[in-house]
C-alpha positions as CSV (number, residue, x, y, z in Angstrom):
1,M,-54.1,7.4,65.1
2,K,-53.1,10.8,66.0
3,H,-51.1,10.9,69.2
4,H,-49.7,13.0,71.9
5,V,-47.6,11.3,74.6
6,G,-48.6,13.6,77.4
7,R,-52.4,13.1,76.8
8,V,-52.1,9.5,75.9
9,F,-54.2,8.3,73.0
10,V,-57.0,10.2,71.4
11,A,-56.6,9.6,67.8
12,T,-57.2,8.9,64.2
13,S,-55.8,5.7,62.9
14,V,-54.9,4.0,66.1
15,L,-51.7,2.1,65.7
16,C,-48.5,3.6,66.6
17,Y,-50.6,6.4,67.1
18,C,-51.3,5.5,70.5
19,L,-51.4,9.2,71.3
20,L,-52.9,12.3,69.7
21,S,-50.9,15.1,68.4
22,T,-52.3,18.5,67.4
23,A,-53.1,18.6,63.7
24,A,-51.0,21.0,61.6
25,Q,-53.5,22.6,59.4
26,T,-51.6,23.1,56.2
27,E,-54.0,24.7,53.6
28,V,-52.8,23.1,50.4
29,D,-54.3,21.1,47.6
30,N,-54.2,17.3,48.3
31,R,-51.6,16.8,45.6
32,S,-49.5,20.0,46.1
33,P,-46.2,19.6,48.0
34,V,-46.4,20.8,51.6
35,N,-42.7,21.9,51.5
36,A,-39.4,21.3,49.7
37,V,-38.7,18.1,51.6
38,D,-42.1,16.8,50.7
39,A,-41.7,17.6,47.0
40,A,-38.2,16.1,46.9
41,N,-39.2,12.9,48.6
42,R,-42.3,12.6,46.5
43,A,-40.2,12.8,43.3
44,L,-37.7,10.2,44.6
45,F,-40.4,7.9,45.7
46,Y,-42.4,8.1,42.4
47,Q,-39.1,7.6,40.5
48,A,-38.4,4.4,42.6
49,I,-41.9,3.1,41.9
50,D,-41.6,3.6,38.2
51,H,-38.1,2.2,38.0
52,H,-39.1,-1.0,39.8
53,S,-42.4,-1.4,38.0
54,V,-43.4,-5.1,38.1
55,Q,-46.6,-6.3,36.6
56,R,-48.9,-8.0,39.1
57,D,-49.0,-11.3,37.1
58,V,-45.3,-11.7,37.5
59,F,-44.9,-10.3,41.0
60,N,-43.3,-12.8,43.4
61,A,-41.8,-12.8,46.8
62,S,-38.3,-11.9,45.6
63,S,-39.5,-8.9,43.5
64,Y,-41.8,-7.8,46.4
65,A,-39.0,-7.8,48.9
66,E,-36.6,-6.0,46.5
67,K,-39.2,-3.3,45.7
68,M,-40.0,-2.8,49.4
69,L,-36.3,-2.5,50.3
70,V,-35.8,0.2,47.6
71,L,-39.0,2.2,48.4
72,S,-38.5,2.1,52.2
73,Q,-35.0,3.4,51.9
74,V,-36.2,6.7,50.3
75,F,-37.6,7.9,53.7
76,L,-34.9,6.7,56.0
77,G,-34.2,9.6,58.4
78,A,-37.5,11.3,57.7
79,E,-39.0,13.0,60.8
80,Y,-41.6,11.3,63.0
81,V,-44.7,13.4,63.4
82,G,-47.9,11.8,64.7
83,G,-51.2,12.6,63.0
84,S,-49.8,14.5,60.0
85,V,-52.3,13.4,57.4
86,G,-56.1,13.8,57.2
87,E,-58.7,14.0,54.4
88,G,-57.4,17.3,52.9
89,P,-58.3,21.0,53.4
90,L,-61.7,20.6,51.8
91,S,-62.8,17.8,54.1
92,K,-65.3,18.4,57.0
93,Y,-63.2,17.2,59.9
94,D,-59.5,16.4,59.7
95,K,-58.2,19.0,57.2
96,D,-54.5,17.8,57.2
97,P,-53.1,16.9,53.8
98,L,-54.3,13.6,52.3
99,V,-50.8,12.5,51.4
100,R,-47.4,13.6,52.8
101,F,-43.8,12.4,52.0
102,D,-41.8,14.6,54.5
103,V,-43.1,13.3,57.9
104,F,-44.6,10.0,59.0
105,D,-46.0,8.2,62.0
106,C,-45.7,4.4,62.1
107,T,-48.8,3.6,60.2
108,T,-48.6,6.3,57.5
109,Y,-45.1,5.0,56.8
110,V,-46.3,1.4,56.4
111,E,-49.3,2.5,54.3
112,T,-47.2,4.6,52.0
113,L,-44.8,1.7,51.4
114,L,-47.5,-0.9,50.8
115,A,-49.3,1.4,48.3
116,G,-46.0,2.0,46.5
117,V,-45.2,-1.7,46.2
118,M,-48.8,-2.4,45.1
119,S,-48.4,0.2,42.3
120,T,-47.2,-0.8,38.9
121,S,-46.6,2.9,38.2
122,S,-46.6,6.1,40.2
123,A,-49.9,7.0,38.7
124,E,-51.6,4.2,40.7
125,F,-50.1,5.2,44.0
126,E,-52.6,7.5,45.5
127,T,-55.6,5.3,44.6
128,N,-53.8,2.3,46.2
129,L,-53.0,4.4,49.3
130,M,-56.7,5.4,49.7
131,A,-57.8,1.8,49.3
132,L,-55.5,0.8,52.2
133,R,-56.3,3.7,54.5
134,Y,-60.1,3.9,54.0
135,Q,-62.8,1.2,53.9
136,D,-63.8,0.7,50.3
137,G,-61.5,3.6,49.4
138,D,-64.2,6.1,50.7
139,V,-62.1,9.1,51.9
140,S,-63.8,10.3,55.0
141,F,-62.9,10.4,58.7
142,V,-65.6,7.9,59.7
143,S,-64.5,5.4,57.0
144,R,-60.8,5.6,57.9
145,N,-59.3,2.4,59.1
146,H,-58.6,3.8,62.6
147,F,-58.1,0.5,64.5
148,P,-55.6,-2.0,63.2
149,S,-57.0,-5.3,64.4
150,L,-60.7,-4.3,63.8
151,D,-60.4,-2.1,60.7
152,W,-57.1,-2.0,59.0
153,F,-56.4,-5.7,58.7
154,H,-60.0,-6.7,58.3
155,N,-60.8,-4.2,55.5
156,N,-57.6,-5.1,53.6
157,Q,-57.9,-8.9,53.6
158,D,-58.0,-8.8,49.8
159,K,-54.5,-7.1,49.8
160,L,-52.8,-8.5,52.9
161,Q,-52.3,-12.1,54.1
162,D,-51.7,-13.0,57.8
163,I,-48.8,-15.5,58.0
164,T,-48.3,-15.2,61.7
165,P,-49.1,-18.9,62.4
166,E,-46.5,-20.1,59.9
167,V,-43.9,-17.8,61.4
168,A,-44.7,-18.9,64.9
169,G,-44.2,-22.5,64.0
170,G,-47.0,-23.8,66.2
171,A,-46.5,-21.4,69.0
172,A,-48.9,-18.6,67.9
173,R,-51.4,-17.1,70.3
174,V,-54.4,-14.9,69.8
175,A,-54.8,-11.4,71.2
176,Q,-58.5,-10.6,71.9
177,T,-60.0,-7.3,72.9
178,L,-63.3,-5.5,72.7
179,I,-63.1,-2.3,70.7
180,D,-65.7,0.4,71.5
181,K,-65.6,2.8,68.6
182,A,-68.5,4.9,69.9
183,A,-66.8,5.5,73.2
184,W,-63.6,6.4,71.4
185,Y,-65.4,9.0,69.3
186,Q,-66.8,10.5,72.5
187,H,-63.3,10.9,73.9
188,L,-62.1,12.9,70.9
189,T,-61.3,16.6,71.4
190,G,-61.0,19.6,69.2
191,E,-57.3,18.7,68.7
192,I,-58.5,16.2,66.1
193,L,-60.0,19.1,64.2
194,G,-57.1,21.5,64.8
195,C,-59.2,23.8,66.9
196,D,-60.1,24.4,70.6
197,A,-63.6,23.2,71.4
198,T,-63.5,24.9,74.8
199,S,-63.2,28.4,73.4
200,S,-64.7,28.2,69.9
201,N,-68.5,27.5,69.4
202,K,-67.8,26.6,65.8
203,C,-65.2,24.0,66.9
204,A,-67.5,22.6,69.6
205,T,-70.4,22.3,67.1
206,L,-68.2,20.5,64.6
207,L,-66.8,18.2,67.2
208,G,-70.4,17.4,68.3
209,Q,-71.2,16.5,64.7
210,L,-68.2,14.1,64.5
211,K,-69.2,12.5,67.8
212,A,-72.7,12.0,66.6
213,E,-71.5,10.3,63.4
214,G,-69.4,7.9,65.6
215,S,-72.2,7.1,68.0
216,V,-73.7,4.6,65.6
217,F,-70.9,2.0,66.1
218,S,-71.4,-0.9,68.5
219,P,-68.6,-2.5,70.5
220,E,-66.9,-5.3,68.5
221,P,-64.5,-8.1,69.5
222,A,-61.2,-7.9,67.7
223,Y,-58.8,-10.9,67.3
224,L,-55.3,-11.0,66.1
225,P,-52.8,-13.9,66.1
226,Y,-49.3,-13.1,67.3
227,V,-45.9,-14.6,67.7
228,P,-45.2,-14.5,71.5
229,L,-41.8,-13.1,72.6
230,T,-41.4,-16.4,74.6
231,A,-41.1,-18.1,71.2
232,L,-38.5,-15.7,69.9
233,F,-36.4,-15.7,73.0
234,V,-36.1,-19.3,74.4
235,G,-34.6,-20.9,77.4
236,A,-33.4,-19.3,80.7
237,E,-30.8,-17.3,78.8
238,G,-33.3,-15.9,76.3
239,R,-31.5,-17.3,73.2
240,V,-32.8,-15.9,70.0
241,D,-34.6,-18.5,67.8
242,Q,-32.9,-17.9,64.5
243,A,-35.1,-20.3,62.7
244,L,-38.1,-18.3,63.6
245,L,-36.5,-15.1,62.4
246,D,-35.6,-16.8,59.2
247,R,-39.3,-17.5,58.6
248,I,-40.2,-13.7,58.6
249,P,-40.1,-12.6,54.9
250,S,-38.2,-9.4,54.1
251,G,-40.8,-6.7,53.4
252,S,-43.5,-8.0,55.7
253,V,-45.6,-5.8,57.9
254,I,-44.8,-6.2,61.6
255,S,-47.4,-5.1,64.2
256,M,-46.6,-5.0,67.9
257,V,-49.3,-6.8,69.9
258,R,-50.4,-5.8,73.4
259,P,-53.3,-8.2,74.2
260,D,-56.4,-6.4,75.6
261,W,-54.3,-3.3,76.1
262,S,-55.9,-1.3,78.9
263,L,-56.6,2.1,77.5
264,K,-60.3,2.5,78.1
265,Q,-59.9,5.2,80.8
266,W,-57.9,7.4,78.4
267,I,-59.4,6.8,75.0
268,G,-62.7,5.0,75.7
269,T,-61.6,1.6,74.5
270,N,-59.0,-1.0,74.8
271,M,-56.8,-2.1,71.9
272,N,-54.4,-4.8,71.0
273,V,-51.9,-3.2,68.6
274,S,-49.5,-0.4,69.5
275,H,-47.0,0.1,66.7
276,Q,-46.1,-1.0,63.1
277,G,-43.1,-1.3,61.0
278,I,-41.5,-3.3,58.1
279,A,-39.2,-6.3,58.4
280,I,-36.1,-5.7,56.2
281,R,-33.3,-8.3,55.8
282,K,-29.9,-6.9,55.0
283,Q,-26.9,-9.3,54.4
284,G,-28.8,-12.0,56.3
285,V,-29.7,-9.9,59.3
286,L,-33.3,-9.0,60.0
287,F,-34.1,-5.4,60.9
288,L,-37.2,-3.5,61.9
289,R,-37.5,-0.4,59.6
290,H,-40.1,1.9,61.2
291,A,-41.1,5.5,62.0
292,S,-40.0,5.5,65.6
293,L,-41.8,7.5,68.2
294,T,-38.9,7.1,70.6
295,H,-36.2,8.3,68.2
296,K,-38.5,10.7,66.3
297,K,-37.4,9.5,62.8
298,V,-37.7,6.6,60.3
299,M,-34.8,4.2,61.1
300,D,-33.6,0.7,61.2
301,E,-33.2,-1.3,64.4
302,N,-32.0,-4.9,64.8
303,F,-35.2,-6.9,64.9
304,A,-34.2,-9.2,67.8
305,E,-32.6,-6.4,69.8
306,Y,-35.7,-4.2,69.4
307,F,-38.0,-6.9,70.9
308,S,-35.5,-7.9,73.6
309,H,-36.4,-4.7,75.4
310,Y,-39.9,-6.1,76.0
311,A,-39.0,-9.7,76.7
312,S,-38.8,-9.5,80.5
313,G,-42.5,-10.4,80.9
314,T,-43.4,-7.2,82.7
315,S,-44.2,-5.2,79.5
316,S,-47.8,-5.2,78.0
317,L,-46.1,-5.9,74.6
318,K,-46.3,-9.7,74.3
319,G,-45.4,-10.3,70.7
320,F,-45.9,-9.4,67.1
321,N,-48.1,-10.1,64.1
322,V,-46.8,-10.7,60.5
323,H,-48.6,-9.8,57.3
324,V,-47.4,-9.8,53.7
325,L,-48.8,-8.2,50.6
326,R,-50.8,-10.7,48.5
327,H,-49.1,-11.4,45.1
């Protein structure tokens, strides 16, 4: 979702997005590099995909983890920019580039990596990315998988497998919320279109058309299992359960869960996911590799240390979900 911390959550792809940022309208062809960094990163990423080409029929957990490690390293240090992609300059609403390799938010980073790992060659990458980001691969604002627990996971069940219960070892809980897409659409502003609806009649008309398209949705319950932080940090001293960490596969998708996250007054609906990243194991230590809103870049953070900041019980972040790519 596009985000802007000051305005809190009005977005496009609602994960880490939790907050809407103004769209940078870069008038380029969907496949043309946005800038030199984009071009260089694209070349390195495609080279890594082709060098680690593994046919799906021999793809296993080990080759998956290795390929994810290599591909995710390409973008370490890349700048965090929320809402940097859209449906391209020829689209009706969000005219941001369809694909970018120079900047990421948490979800676009995860999607890019998953699409790369799924691809047996760089020629397959864009098709796989669109299949992840849009329902049935239909590239349009309305068919974009905006909400993680309602859209993103549900529409990608053929590609992703939820292993949270296995990781939790019997301690898994379920986060439930009611997602009101129609109300969310009504809270969108001209920022999502890269224009000012308060001063431009053209922008106001276009925004009205987008809201009308979104009005057809009905509120839907969304459920997501999660590993509670009380299972990761045990006892009065908050000891890290190393056995639980060991059950998290390197390369898996980690989603931060905030059960029935109270956002309705700001974006029209509550949610239950706020951020995403990739679990990466290096020399036996588990890290969270993610596009960090806090640090404004793609980086590694010790997995247990990252979640320890939310373990006091006062935070709305109560745990995490774990998905892996089906292979």
